[in-house]
C-alpha positions, 0 to 999 in steps of 0.5 A: 362402224357403230350404228344406233338402232334408233333412226328416221328416214323420209322421202317423197317423189311427186310429179304430174303422174304419181306421188310416192311417200316413204317413212321409216322409224325404228327403235331398239329390238333384239332382232330385226322386226320390220312392219310395213304399212302400204296400200293394198295394190302394193302388197304384191311387192312386199317380199321384194321390199323386205329384201331391199330393206335387209340391205340397210337394216340388220337389227331393230323394230322398224315401222315402214309407211308407204303411200302411193297416189296415181295422179295421171288423168288417163288412168280411168277410161269410159267403155261403151258396151255395144252388146248391152245397148243392143239388148236394151234396144231390142227389148224396147222394140219388143215392148212397142210391138207388144203394146202397139206403141211408137216410143223412140229411145234417144241415145241420151236416154239409152246411155243412162241404162245400167252398164251401157257405159262403164268406167274402167281403170287402166291396167297398171304396169307393175314393174313401173309402179315398183320402180317408183316405190323402189326409188323412194324407198332407197332415198328414205333408207339412205337418210334412215341409215345416216341418222343411225350412223350419226347417233352411233358416233355419239354412242361410240364417243360415250362408250370409249370415254367410259372404257377410259374410266374403267381402264383407270380403275383397273390400273388403280386396283393393280397398283393397290393390290400389293399394298393391301398384302403388305399392310395385312402383313404388318397388321398381322405381325403387330397383332400376333406380337401383341397377343404373344406379349412382344415375343418374337414371331415365327416368320415362317408361320407368318409367311404361310398366313400371308401367302394364304391371304394373298392367294385368297385376295389375288385379282391378278387374273381378273385384271388381265382379263379386264384389260383384254376385254377392254382391248376387245371392245375398243377393237369391236367398235370399229368393225363393220356390220352389226356389232351390237350382240358382240359388244353386249357379250364383251360387256357381260364378261367385263361385268363378270370380272368386276363381280369377282373382284368385288367379291374377293376384296376386303380392302375398302378402296378396292371395293369402292373401285370395283363398285365404280367398275360395275357402275361404268360397265352397266352404263356401257351395257345400257348404251349397247342396247341401242346399237345395231 
């Protein structure tokens, strides 16, 4: 199954206790390059998150954005520090004794002294937090993969259509090649007879020249390999997993055979067809760069 390397996924989970948002965006890349941006409190889960994403992403430059908000009212508590308050009271009593004062310190005043009351964040359950993030990640990743598959289907249709064009070009060259040799034989014989003033041409000498020309211009092997590569690419398109590199290799081999065909040809129609071959192959290679 073809998957594009371009994709987008989004999920959001909100309730009275928390809100998690995950967004994934990807573009083409030769390898797998995942960048994760998330709150510092989630950094401890980075390795686990990367391992989870590997189940969904094989290639591509992927940006992952994660936000996490704790909405629970009980996540902060007020702590009364009795020992600190006692130290303040002892100090105030000492001041009264030292200076003969009789100053009272109400609780409302004492409570304003530093560190008598402090706010503390309730310790979070790491497994609970990750479970929430994991749920959102899986939903976003599933959406992300679906967009890649949808785009991959479009790429598959386009590549198969171009392979049909390439196959027709190959068939034309296969049919045209023998005609080129026969035409060359007729032209060569006519030219020799003209030069020899219509004297009978030695057929054995003429045959030798035709064989040399035919061998030089023969593209039978190239056509066989082109057909084989076309079949291989059609088969590879339906394989599971990451197939982008394999398709790219086959496209390179297609291009190699097209180049050889073009370099051998002296016939304008075959040359033009070989150029069309190269054009369609290059279009396929461009599309393959988008495949995971």
